[in-house]
N, C-alpha and C positions, 0 to 999 in steps of 0.2 A: 150375060157377061159373068164371068167367074169373079166372086169377091175374095179378096185376100185378107186374112186375119192377122192379128199380131203374133210374132213368134215369141217363144219363152224368153229369149234374150232381150227382145224389145220390152216385154213386160217387166223384166227384172231391172232394166235400165230406168224405166219410167218410175218404178217403186223407189229405186235408189235415189233418183233426183228429188221425188217428193219427200222422202225421209231427210235428205239433206236440208231441203228448204224449211222443213218443220223444225229440225235441229237448230237452224239459224234463227228462225222466228221465235221459238219458245222463250229464250232469254228476254227478248224485247217485249213479248207479251206479259212475262212475269214482272218486268220492270214497270211497265205501264199499270199493271194491276197493283203492285206495291205503292206506286205514286198515288193511285186513286185511293187506296186504303189510308195512306198517310194524311191525304186531304180531307177525307171523311172524319178521321180521328180529330184533326185540328178543328173541324167545324163542331164536333160534338163538344170539345173543350170550350170553345168560344160560347156555344149556347149555355153551357153551365155557368160560365162567368156572367154572362148577361142575366141569367136567372138569379144569381146571387145578388146582383145589383138591383134587380126589380124587387126581390125580397127586402133589400135595405130600403128601397123607397117606401115600402109599406110599414116596416117595423123599425125604422131608424137604426138598423144594425144588421149585420150579416148573420145567417143562421148559425147556430151552435154546431160544432162538429158532432156532438151527441148531447142532446138535452135529457138530463137524468135527475130524478129527485134525490135529494140527500136524506137518506132514511135507512132503516134497517131491512127494507124490502129487499127480496132477492133480485139481483141485477142492478140495484141502485148503488149509489156512493154512500158508504157508511159514514156517519158523522165522525167516527174516530179515525177515519183514513188519513194518513199523513199529508195527502194532497189537500184535504179539507182543513186540517188543523194548521197547515202552513200558510193557507190562504190561496194556494194555486188553483183550486177548484172552489168556486162560490155557488150560491143558490141558483137553481136553473132560471133562465129568463121566462120559461113557461112552467109554472108550478104544477107538480103532480103528473107530468107526462114523460113518455119515453119516445124520443124522436130522433131519428138518424138524420144526418145532413140531406141525405137524398130524399127521404120522406118530406121533409121540409120544403124541398125544391119542387116537388111534383106539380104543384099548381102553376108554376112558373115555366114548365117544360111541356105544356099541353096534356098534363095528366091529371087534371082536376077530378075527373070522375073516379080515377083509382085512389086518389088522395081521400076522397070522401068515404071509401070503403074501409079505410083503416081506423082501427080503435086505438088511439095513441095513449089512452089511459092504461092499456094493458102492457105488461112488461115483456121484455126479451122477445120470445119467438111467437107471441100470440097471433101476429098477423101473417104467419107462415105456416099455419097448422094444416095444410093439405096442398096437393099439386095445383089446385084451382084457387088457392087463397090469394089475397092481394099481393103479399110479399113473395109469392112464387113467380109473379109475372115477369117475363123477360122484356126489358125495356131497351130497345135498340140504341137509344142515345147514351146509355151507361156503358156500352161495350165497344171496345176498339176492334175493327174488323181484322186487324193483325194480331190480336191477342190469342195465344196458343191454349185456348180453352178446350178441355175435353168435353165439357158439358156447360151449357149456359144456364141450366137449372140443376142445383144439386140437392141431394137428400141428406139430412142429418138426423140421427136417431139418438135420443137421450130419454133416460126414464122409461124406455119402452114405447116411446111416441115418435113418429115420423114427422119431421118439419121439412119444408122445401124453401129454397132461397133462390130468387133470381139473381144471377151474378153480375158483377160489375168490374170494369177495367180501371176505372177512374176513382180518384180519391182527393179529398181536400188537403191542402198544405197544412200540416201540423207543426211546421217549424223545423228545428234542428233534431228533435226526437219525438216520435209519437207512440213508440212501442218499445219495450214492454210498458204497460200503463203507469207503473210506479216511477218510471224514469221520464215520464212525459214532460216536456217543456211547454211553455205558454208563449212562445216568442213567434209563432206563425200567425195563421188566421183562424184556424178551426181546431178546437179541442173540446173536452168535456165542459159543457156549460159556458163555452165561450160567447162573448157578445161584443165582438169587434166592430167598430164603426170606421167609416172612411177617414175620420179625423185621428184614428189611432195608427194609421199607416204612415208614420213619420218618414219612412224611406222612400215613399212615393209609390203610387200604384203601378207605374211602369217598371219599377224595379222589384216588384214583390210577387211571388207565385201565388196563385189561387188554386189551380186544380192541375193535376198531372195524371199520368198513367203509370200502371204497374203491370207488366207482363207475367203471365203465369207459366212461362217456360222455365222450369227449374229441374234439370236432370238429376241432381243429387238430393232432392227432397220431394218425393212423390206427393205427399199430403198437401203440398203448397197448391196443387190444382184446386183444392176445395176451399181456399181462402177467399171469401167473397160473400155477398149478400147485402143488398142496399136497404133492406126493410127490417132490420132488427136493431134494437137499441138496448144495450146494458153496459156495465162497467168494462167488459172485455170487447165490445164491438168495434172499437177503434181499429183493431187489427185488419178489418175488412175494408175500410174506407177512409182511413186517415193515414197519410204517408208523410215521410220526412227525409232529412238529409244527413244522417250519420255516416252515409257511404255515398260514393259517386253513383251517377246513373247507370243502370244496366248491371248493377252488382249481382253476382250469383254466388251460391254457396261455393266456396273454394275446393279444388281437388283435394282428395285424401280423407274427406269425411265420409262416414257411413250414413245411411238413411234410417232415421232421421239424424241430422247434424245436431251438435250441442245446442242447448237453449240460447247461449249468447250468439251463436251464428245465425240461429233461426230468427232471433229478435231483429238482427241487422237486415235479413232478407225481407222480413215482414215490412220494414220501414221503407225499403229501397224503391224509388221511382225507376221506371225502365219501360222498354217497349219491344215489340217485334219488328220495328222499323230500323234498318241498318244505321248504326252510328250514333244513336241517341234516342231522345224521346220528345214528345210534344207536351207543352204547358201552356196553359192560359194564365195571363197576368191580370193583376187588379184593375188595369185599365181597359180590360176586355180584349187586348191583343193576344195572339197566339204565336208562339215561337218554338222552334225545334232546337232543342239545346243538345250539345255535343260534349257535355261536362262529364266524361265517362272515366276519367283517371283520378288517382289520389291527389295529383297536382292541381286538378280542377276543383277539388272539394271546397276550398275556402270561397271560391266564387259562388258555387252552388248553394252553400250555406248562407252566404250574404243574401242571395235572392230569396231564400226561404224565410228570412226574418223580416219583421215589419218595422222595427224601430231601433235597430242596433247601430245605424248610421255608418255601416261599412262602405268604403268606396268601392265602386264597381266600374271597371273600365275594360275596354276591349270588346271583341266580338265573343258572344256566348250563345 
């Protein structure tokens, strides 16, 4: 019996049908993937909030945003610093040590072995002094799967020495201003040498942000891709893991600026919460809940700032 093969026309028709089906299915697949990434991100933030509460159970306070000595050591807070003389920065809860918020939380996110490898008496980049150093480790929990990171580990060279930093998407709530450091407020939960307790959150834990995300997609400032590093602690480290609310969610460098933009614009971008999820960003609150906030306009900023402060007594109403 003679076998009949496919004609060229038939093959082209089949290919066209398959291509059409793939084109129809691709947006649905992308939407499912985006929803899954958003869910993973929310779970990461919930684990960070739970970790902070477990830390509170052990130490009767939440971890400091950055624990730093007040001394003339490089990387410490100088005694003559206006933040010290004004009383906004006090002596660290843990004397003599340099500790980031994420280093402090490691034992509470199943990373106790990594925590034991850190030397917290060493300043600045000491725990990041090689690609296999403790601070160079990539911790999945600290990174949102939707974050537009070019690299999850970056190399930073200073004084002829290479240091390596495991990146992070998440940061603690520093209140209405976390950067530049001289403008730092102390109305959030985490700042330099903070020691906030549950009793200090007068606005209520369900109305106060704890952790949020910051996306690295910034087309007008290329170096923004390198902002991150969970395992270093010095006077300037807050730029990498303490965020705040001087601008709405998903703030980007405005059009018209060259790269790099002016310092004032860079400072705002460093503070800004934001995400790769459409329409807003995930946050964990002081009660352990996670919510997706869509406060992306200037009109929304008063509500976002009210959520970032712990004791200002602002009324918060409506869906956010």
